[in-house]
KOLTIBA-313330 format. One record per residue: residue in three letters; x negated, z negated, y negated of N, C-alpha, C in turn. Coordinates in nm, 2 decimals. Each point is the difference from the previous one (the first is absolute). Example, Ala and Ser with C-alpha at 12.3 -4.5 7.8 and 13.67 -1.06 7.14 Angstrom:
type,n.xx,n.zz,n.yy,ca.xx,ca.zz,ca.yy,c.xx,c.zz,c.yy
ALA,-1.32,-0.78,0.57,0.09,0.00,-0.12,-0.09,0.00,-0.12
SER,0.04,0.07,-0.11,-0.09,0.00,-0.11,0.08,-0.08,-0.11
//
This chain:
type,n.xx,n.zz,n.yy,ca.xx,ca.zz,ca.yy,c.xx,c.zz,c.yy
MET,0.67,-0.23,-1.24,-0.10,0.06,0.09,0.04,0.14,0.03
TYR,-0.09,0.09,-0.01,0.03,0.14,0.05,-0.05,0.00,0.14
LYS,0.08,0.05,0.09,-0.03,0.01,0.15,0.02,0.15,0.03
LEU,-0.11,0.06,0.03,0.00,0.15,0.03,-0.05,0.02,0.14
ILE,0.07,0.10,0.07,-0.04,0.04,0.13,-0.01,0.15,0.00
ARG,-0.11,0.05,0.06,-0.02,0.14,0.01,-0.03,0.03,0.15
PHE,0.08,0.10,0.05,-0.03,0.05,0.13,-0.12,0.10,-0.01
VAL,-0.09,-0.01,0.10,-0.12,0.08,-0.01,-0.02,0.08,0.13
THR,-0.02,0.13,-0.02,-0.03,0.08,0.12,-0.14,0.05,-0.02
LYS,-0.08,0.01,0.11,-0.14,0.04,-0.02,0.00,0.15,-0.04
LYS,-0.08,0.02,-0.11,-0.02,0.14,-0.04,-0.09,0.07,0.10
ALA,0.04,0.12,0.03,-0.08,0.07,0.10,-0.14,0.03,-0.05
ASP,-0.02,0.01,-0.13,-0.13,0.03,-0.05,-0.09,-0.12,-0.03
TYR,0.05,-0.12,0.04,-0.08,-0.12,-0.03,-0.11,-0.02,0.10
ASP,-0.12,-0.01,-0.04,-0.11,0.00,0.09,-0.06,-0.14,0.03
GLY,0.07,-0.11,-0.04,-0.05,-0.13,0.02,0.08,-0.08,0.10
LYS,-0.03,-0.13,0.01,0.07,-0.09,0.08,0.14,-0.02,-0.05
TYR,0.10,-0.01,0.08,0.14,-0.02,-0.04,0.01,-0.13,-0.08
SER,-0.07,-0.11,0.04,0.01,-0.12,-0.07,-0.05,0.01,-0.14
VAL,-0.10,0.08,-0.02,-0.06,0.02,-0.14,0.11,0.08,-0.08
TYR,0.06,0.10,0.07,0.10,0.08,-0.07,0.12,-0.09,-0.05
LEU,0.04,-0.09,0.09,0.11,-0.09,-0.04,-0.04,-0.09,-0.11
HIS,-0.13,-0.05,0.00,-0.05,-0.08,-0.11,0.01,0.08,-0.13
GLU,-0.05,0.13,0.00,0.01,0.08,-0.11,0.14,0.02,-0.05
GLN,0.09,0.02,0.09,0.14,0.01,-0.04,0.05,-0.12,-0.07
GLY,-0.04,-0.12,0.05,0.04,-0.13,-0.07,-0.06,0.00,-0.14
ARG,-0.12,0.03,-0.02,-0.06,0.00,-0.13,0.07,0.10,-0.09
ALA,0.03,0.12,0.05,0.07,0.10,-0.08,0.14,-0.05,-0.04
LEU,0.07,-0.07,0.09,0.13,-0.06,-0.03,-0.01,-0.10,-0.10
LEU,-0.11,-0.08,0.00,-0.02,-0.10,-0.10,-0.03,0.06,-0.14
LYS,-0.08,0.10,0.00,-0.03,0.07,-0.13,0.13,0.06,-0.06
LYS,0.08,0.06,0.08,0.13,0.06,-0.04,0.09,-0.11,-0.05
ALA,0.02,-0.11,0.07,0.09,-0.11,-0.04,-0.05,-0.07,-0.12
LEU,-0.13,-0.03,-0.01,-0.05,-0.06,-0.13,0.03,0.09,-0.12
SER,-0.02,0.13,0.02,0.02,0.09,-0.12,0.15,0.00,-0.03
GLU,0.08,0.02,0.10,0.15,0.02,-0.02,0.07,-0.13,-0.04
TYR,-0.03,-0.11,0.06,0.08,-0.12,-0.02,-0.07,-0.10,-0.10
CYS,-0.13,0.01,-0.01,-0.07,-0.10,-0.09,-0.08,0.06,-0.11
ASN,0.00,0.13,-0.01,-0.07,0.07,-0.11,-0.15,-0.04,0.00
ILE,-0.06,-0.01,0.12,-0.14,-0.04,0.02,-0.07,0.12,0.08
LEU,-0.11,0.04,-0.06,-0.08,0.10,0.07,-0.10,-0.08,0.10
PHE,0.00,0.05,0.12,-0.08,-0.07,0.11,-0.15,0.04,-0.02
SER,-0.08,-0.10,0.01,-0.15,0.03,0.00,-0.06,-0.12,0.08
GLU,-0.10,0.04,0.09,-0.06,-0.11,0.08,-0.06,-0.11,-0.09
GLU,-0.05,0.04,-0.12,-0.06,-0.10,-0.09,0.10,-0.10,-0.05
ASN,0.13,0.03,0.01,0.11,-0.08,-0.05,0.06,-0.09,0.11
VAL,-0.05,0.01,0.12,0.05,-0.09,0.11,-0.08,-0.13,-0.01
PHE,0.07,-0.11,-0.01,-0.06,-0.13,0.01,0.06,-0.08,0.12
PHE,-0.07,-0.11,0.03,0.04,-0.07,0.11,0.02,-0.15,-0.04
GLY,0.12,-0.05,0.03,0.04,-0.14,-0.03,-0.05,-0.09,0.11
LYS,0.06,-0.12,0.00,-0.03,-0.10,0.10,0.03,0.06,0.14
LYS,-0.09,-0.03,0.09,0.01,0.05,0.14,-0.01,0.15,0.01
GLY,-0.05,0.07,-0.10,-0.03,0.14,0.01,0.12,0.09,-0.02
LYS,0.11,-0.04,-0.05,0.11,0.08,-0.02,-0.02,0.09,-0.12
PRO,0.02,0.14,0.02,-0.03,0.09,-0.11,0.11,0.01,-0.10
TYR,-0.04,0.03,-0.13,0.10,0.03,-0.10,-0.06,0.09,-0.11
ILE,0.08,0.07,-0.07,-0.04,0.08,-0.11,0.08,-0.04,-0.12
ASN,-0.07,-0.04,-0.11,0.07,-0.05,-0.12,0.08,-0.12,0.05
ASP,0.13,0.00,-0.02,0.09,-0.10,0.05,0.08,0.05,0.12
ALA,-0.04,0.10,0.06,0.07,0.06,0.12,-0.07,-0.04,0.13
PHE,0.07,-0.08,0.08,-0.05,-0.03,0.13,0.06,0.10,0.10
PHE,-0.08,0.03,0.10,0.05,0.10,0.10,-0.05,-0.04,0.14
ASN,0.07,0.06,0.10,-0.03,-0.02,0.14,0.04,0.12,0.07
ILE,-0.10,0.06,0.07,0.02,0.13,0.07,-0.01,-0.03,0.15
SER,0.09,0.06,0.08,-0.01,-0.01,0.14,0.03,0.14,0.06
HIS,-0.06,0.03,0.11,0.03,0.13,0.07,-0.01,-0.01,0.15
THR,0.08,0.08,0.06,0.00,0.01,0.15,0.02,0.15,0.03
ASP,-0.01,0.03,0.12,0.02,0.14,0.04,0.12,0.06,-0.05
GLY,-0.01,0.09,-0.10,0.12,0.07,-0.06,0.06,-0.06,-0.12
MET,-0.05,-0.12,-0.05,0.07,-0.06,-0.11,-0.11,-0.07,-0.09
VAL,0.03,0.00,-0.13,-0.07,-0.09,-0.09,0.10,-0.07,-0.09
SER,-0.03,-0.13,-0.02,0.09,-0.08,-0.09,-0.08,-0.07,-0.11
LEU,0.06,-0.02,-0.11,-0.06,-0.06,-0.11,0.09,-0.10,-0.07
ALA,-0.05,-0.12,-0.03,0.07,-0.09,-0.08,-0.07,-0.01,-0.13
LEU,0.07,0.01,-0.12,-0.07,0.00,-0.13,0.09,-0.08,-0.09
SER,-0.07,-0.10,-0.06,0.08,-0.10,-0.09,-0.10,-0.07,-0.09
ASP,0.06,-0.08,-0.09,-0.08,-0.07,-0.09,-0.04,-0.14,0.05
TYR,0.02,-0.02,0.13,-0.04,-0.13,0.07,-0.05,0.04,0.14
GLU,-0.07,-0.10,0.06,-0.05,0.03,0.13,0.11,0.03,0.10
ASN,-0.03,0.08,0.10,0.10,0.04,0.10,-0.07,0.04,0.13
GLY,0.08,0.03,0.10,-0.05,0.04,0.13,0.08,0.11,0.05
ALA,-0.06,0.09,0.08,0.07,0.11,0.06,-0.06,0.03,0.14
ASP,0.08,0.04,0.09,-0.05,0.05,0.13,0.10,0.10,0.05
CYS,-0.05,0.10,0.07,0.09,0.09,0.07,-0.07,0.03,0.14
GLU,0.08,0.02,0.10,-0.05,0.03,0.13,0.10,0.09,0.07
ARG,-0.05,0.09,0.09,0.08,0.07,0.09,0.04,-0.10,0.11
LEU,0.12,0.01,0.05,0.03,-0.09,0.11,-0.09,0.01,0.12
ARG,-0.04,-0.11,0.06,-0.10,0.00,0.11,0.03,-0.11,0.10
ALA,-0.05,0.02,0.12,0.02,-0.09,0.10,-0.07,-0.13,-0.03
PRO,0.06,-0.12,0.04,-0.07,-0.13,-0.02,-0.13,0.00,0.07
LEU,-0.10,-0.06,-0.07,-0.13,-0.02,0.06,-0.02,-0.15,0.03
GLU,-0.01,-0.03,0.12,-0.01,-0.14,0.04,-0.11,-0.08,-0.07
LYS,-0.12,0.06,-0.01,-0.11,-0.07,-0.07,0.03,-0.03,-0.14
VAL,0.07,0.09,-0.07,0.04,-0.02,-0.14,0.11,-0.11,-0.01
ILE,0.09,0.01,0.09,0.11,-0.11,0.00,-0.07,-0.14,0.02
LYS,-0.09,-0.01,0.09,-0.06,-0.13,0.03,-0.08,-0.05,-0.12
ARG,-0.06,0.09,-0.07,-0.09,-0.03,-0.11,0.07,-0.02,-0.14
CYS,0.10,0.08,-0.02,0.06,0.00,-0.13,0.15,-0.04,-0.01
PHE,0.07,-0.02,0.11,0.14,-0.04,-0.01,0.02,-0.14,0.05
THR,0.10,-0.06,-0.05,0.04,-0.14,0.05,0.07,0.02,0.13
PRO,0.01,-0.11,0.08,0.08,0.00,0.12,0.14,0.05,-0.02
TYR,0.07,-0.05,-0.11,0.13,0.04,-0.03,0.01,0.16,-0.02
GLU,-0.09,0.05,-0.08,0.00,0.14,-0.02,-0.03,0.08,0.13
ALA,-0.09,-0.05,0.08,-0.02,0.07,0.13,0.12,0.00,0.09
GLU,0.08,-0.11,-0.01,0.13,0.00,0.08,0.10,0.10,-0.06
GLN,0.00,0.01,-0.13,0.09,0.10,-0.06,-0.03,0.14,0.05
ILE,-0.13,0.03,0.01,-0.05,0.13,0.05,0.04,0.02,0.14
SER,-0.03,-0.09,0.09,0.03,0.01,0.14,0.15,0.01,0.03
ALA,0.08,-0.07,-0.08,0.15,0.00,0.02,0.07,0.11,-0.06
SER,-0.07,0.08,-0.08,0.06,0.11,-0.07,0.05,0.12,0.08
LYS,0.10,0.07,-0.04,0.04,0.12,0.07,-0.10,0.11,-0.03
SER,-0.07,-0.01,-0.11,-0.10,0.10,-0.03,-0.13,-0.08,-0.04
PRO,-0.08,-0.03,0.10,-0.13,-0.07,-0.04,-0.09,0.07,-0.10
PRO,-0.01,0.13,0.01,-0.08,0.07,-0.10,0.05,-0.02,-0.15
LEU,0.13,0.00,-0.01,0.06,-0.02,-0.13,-0.02,-0.14,-0.05
SER,0.02,-0.10,0.08,-0.02,-0.14,-0.03,-0.14,-0.03,-0.04
PHE,-0.09,0.05,0.09,-0.15,-0.02,-0.03,-0.04,0.06,-0.13
THR,0.04,0.13,-0.03,-0.04,0.06,-0.12,0.07,-0.06,-0.12
ARG,0.12,-0.04,0.01,0.07,-0.07,-0.11,-0.08,-0.13,-0.04
LEU,-0.03,-0.08,0.10,-0.07,-0.13,-0.02,-0.14,0.03,-0.05
TRP,-0.07,0.10,0.05,-0.14,0.03,-0.04,0.00,0.04,-0.15
THR,0.09,0.09,-0.04,0.00,0.04,-0.14,0.04,-0.11,-0.09
LEU,0.09,-0.09,0.04,0.03,-0.12,-0.09,-0.13,-0.08,-0.02
LYS,-0.07,-0.03,0.11,-0.12,-0.08,0.00,-0.11,0.07,-0.08
GLU,-0.01,0.12,0.02,-0.11,0.08,-0.07,0.03,0.01,-0.15
ALA,0.12,0.03,-0.04,0.03,0.00,-0.14,-0.02,-0.13,-0.07
TYR,0.03,-0.11,0.07,-0.02,-0.14,-0.06,-0.15,-0.02,-0.01
SER,-0.08,0.03,0.10,-0.14,-0.02,0.00,-0.07,0.08,-0.12
LYS,0.06,0.12,-0.02,-0.06,0.08,-0.11,0.05,-0.06,-0.14
LEU,0.11,-0.06,-0.01,0.05,-0.07,-0.12,-0.10,-0.11,-0.03
THR,-0.02,-0.09,0.10,-0.09,-0.12,-0.02,-0.14,0.04,-0.01
GLY,-0.05,0.11,0.06,-0.14,0.03,0.00,-0.07,-0.08,0.11
GLU,0.07,-0.07,0.09,-0.06,-0.08,0.10,-0.04,0.08,0.12
GLY,0.05,0.12,0.02,-0.03,0.08,0.11,0.06,-0.06,0.13
ILE,-0.08,0.01,0.11,0.05,-0.05,0.13,0.03,-0.15,0.00
LEU,-0.06,-0.07,-0.09,0.02,-0.15,0.00,0.15,-0.03,-0.03
ALA,0.06,0.09,-0.09,0.14,-0.02,-0.03,0.10,0.03,0.11
LEU,-0.05,0.08,0.10,0.10,0.05,0.10,0.05,-0.12,0.08
GLY,-0.09,-0.09,0.03,0.04,-0.12,0.08,0.09,-0.10,-0.07
LYS,-0.01,0.00,-0.13,0.08,-0.09,-0.09,0.14,0.05,-0.01
ALA,0.02,0.13,0.00,0.12,0.07,-0.03,0.09,0.01,0.12
GLU,0.12,-0.06,0.00,0.09,0.02,0.12,0.13,0.05,-0.05
PHE,0.05,0.10,0.07,0.12,0.06,-0.04,0.11,0.00,0.11
ASP,0.13,0.00,-0.04,0.11,0.00,0.09,0.07,0.13,-0.02
LEU,0.00,0.09,0.10,0.06,0.13,-0.02,0.15,-0.01,0.01
SER,0.05,-0.09,0.07,0.15,-0.01,0.01,0.06,-0.04,-0.13
GLY,-0.07,-0.08,-0.08,0.06,-0.04,-0.13,-0.07,0.07,-0.12
ASP,-0.09,0.09,0.04,-0.08,0.08,-0.10,-0.05,-0.10,-0.11
LYS,-0.08,-0.10,0.04,-0.05,-0.09,-0.09,-0.14,-0.06,0.04
ALA,-0.07,-0.04,-0.10,-0.13,-0.07,0.03,0.03,-0.14,0.04
LEU,-0.07,-0.05,0.10,0.01,-0.14,0.05,-0.11,-0.09,-0.05
PHE,-0.05,0.03,-0.12,-0.10,-0.08,-0.06,0.02,0.01,-0.15
ASP,-0.04,-0.10,-0.08,0.02,0.00,-0.14,-0.10,0.08,-0.07
CYS,0.04,0.13,-0.03,-0.10,0.09,-0.06,0.04,0.04,-0.14
GLY,0.12,-0.02,-0.04,0.04,0.03,-0.13,0.00,0.15,-0.03
CYS,0.04,0.08,0.10,-0.01,0.15,-0.01,0.13,0.06,0.04
ASN,0.02,0.12,-0.05,0.10,0.09,0.05,-0.06,0.11,0.08
PHE,0.06,0.04,0.11,-0.04,0.11,0.08,0.10,0.11,0.01
TYR,-0.04,0.12,-0.02,0.09,0.12,0.01,-0.05,0.08,0.12
GLN,0.08,0.01,0.10,-0.05,0.07,0.12,0.09,0.12,0.02
TYR,-0.06,0.12,0.03,0.07,0.12,0.02,-0.03,0.06,0.14
LEU,0.10,0.04,0.07,-0.02,0.08,0.13,0.03,0.14,-0.04
ILE,-0.10,0.09,0.01,0.01,0.13,-0.05,0.01,0.10,0.12
ASN,0.10,0.08,0.00,0.02,0.10,0.11,-0.02,-0.05,0.14
GLY,0.02,-0.13,0.02,-0.01,-0.06,0.13,-0.14,0.01,0.06
GLU,-0.10,0.03,-0.09,-0.13,0.03,0.04,-0.11,-0.09,-0.07
TYR,0.03,-0.04,-0.12,-0.09,-0.07,-0.09,0.06,-0.13,-0.05
CYS,-0.08,-0.10,-0.02,0.04,-0.12,-0.07,-0.09,-0.02,-0.12
ALA,0.06,-0.03,-0.12,-0.07,-0.03,-0.12,0.05,-0.13,-0.06
VAL,-0.09,-0.08,-0.04,0.03,-0.13,-0.07,-0.07,-0.01,-0.13
PHE,0.07,-0.05,-0.10,-0.06,-0.03,-0.13,0.03,-0.15,-0.02
CYS,-0.10,-0.07,-0.05,0.01,-0.15,-0.02,-0.03,-0.03,-0.14
GLU,0.08,-0.09,-0.06,-0.03,-0.05,-0.14,0.04,-0.14,-0.01
LYS,-0.06,-0.07,-0.10,0.04,-0.14,-0.03,0.14,0.00,-0.05
ASN,0.08,-0.10,0.04,0.14,-0.01,-0.05,0.02,0.02,-0.15
GLY,0.09,0.08,-0.04,0.04,0.02,-0.14,-0.11,0.07,-0.08
ALA,-0.09,0.07,0.07,-0.11,0.06,-0.07,0.04,0.11,-0.09
GLY,0.10,0.08,0.03,0.03,0.11,-0.08,0.11,0.09,0.05
ASN,0.02,0.11,-0.06,0.10,0.10,0.04,-0.05,0.08,0.12
ILE,0.09,0.04,0.08,-0.04,0.08,0.12,0.04,0.14,-0.01
PHE,-0.09,0.09,0.03,0.03,0.15,0.00,-0.06,0.06,0.13
PHE,0.08,0.06,0.08,-0.05,0.06,0.12,0.03,0.15,0.00
GLN,-0.10,0.08,0.04,0.02,0.14,0.00,-0.09,0.07,0.11
PHE,0.06,0.09,0.07,-0.08,0.09,0.08,-0.05,0.11,-0.09
THR,-0.13,0.02,0.01,-0.05,0.10,-0.10,-0.01,0.14,0.07
ASP,0.00,0.10,-0.08,-0.02,0.14,0.05,-0.12,0.06,-0.06
PHE,-0.09,-0.09,-0.04,-0.13,0.05,-0.06,-0.07,0.08,0.11
ASP,-0.04,0.12,-0.04,-0.08,0.08,0.09,-0.15,-0.01,-0.05
ILE,-0.08,-0.06,0.09,-0.14,-0.03,-0.04,-0.09,0.07,0.09
ASP,-0.10,0.07,-0.06,-0.09,0.07,0.09,-0.13,-0.09,0.01
LYS,-0.09,0.05,0.08,-0.12,-0.08,0.04,-0.09,-0.03,-0.12
SER,0.01,0.07,-0.11,-0.08,-0.04,-0.12,0.08,-0.08,-0.10
ASP,0.10,-0.06,0.04,0.08,-0.09,-0.08,0.07,0.07,-0.12
ILE,0.02,0.13,0.01,0.07,0.08,-0.10,0.15,-0.01,0.03
LEU,0.08,-0.04,-0.09,0.14,0.00,0.02,0.06,0.14,-0.03
LEU,0.06,0.06,0.10,0.05,0.13,-0.02,0.14,0.00,-0.05
//
């Protein structure tokens, strides 16, 4: 699996919503990675959707995530999941809806509740994107931060990165699925998806 992370700063001349800009950055990162690592030219007509709506191009499965200031991409020849988030304060309504009692306890007992909340959220989100189950998968997935392990039989490997003490990124794959390659990219992408 290729795991790519790109830090994104808002271009001063961008006239759209920042979330749209981040989405465009993710698509541009995908185009660049497909070309560079898979020798595939990106085209909307070549994007297909498998079971549960997971996108792929030829035999390349991808998962894009973005948050304020970062875009992440998982790219492989098998289904995968990715999530990235800027550290944020725990939200009680999200904890009640999406976290198990054990996970809620880990957050409240933590020396850094924002870090624990974000770590757990990105693990759950990456898993839900791998399975394609969305929010339904969040309640099934239970994680133990002290042992850095899943507390349910999911048959997955999780790779979690704390970046600059400000971001958390997670990539999820089925056990033994393939080789792992992680890279911070320095692609400079403008608003029209031209790689400079």
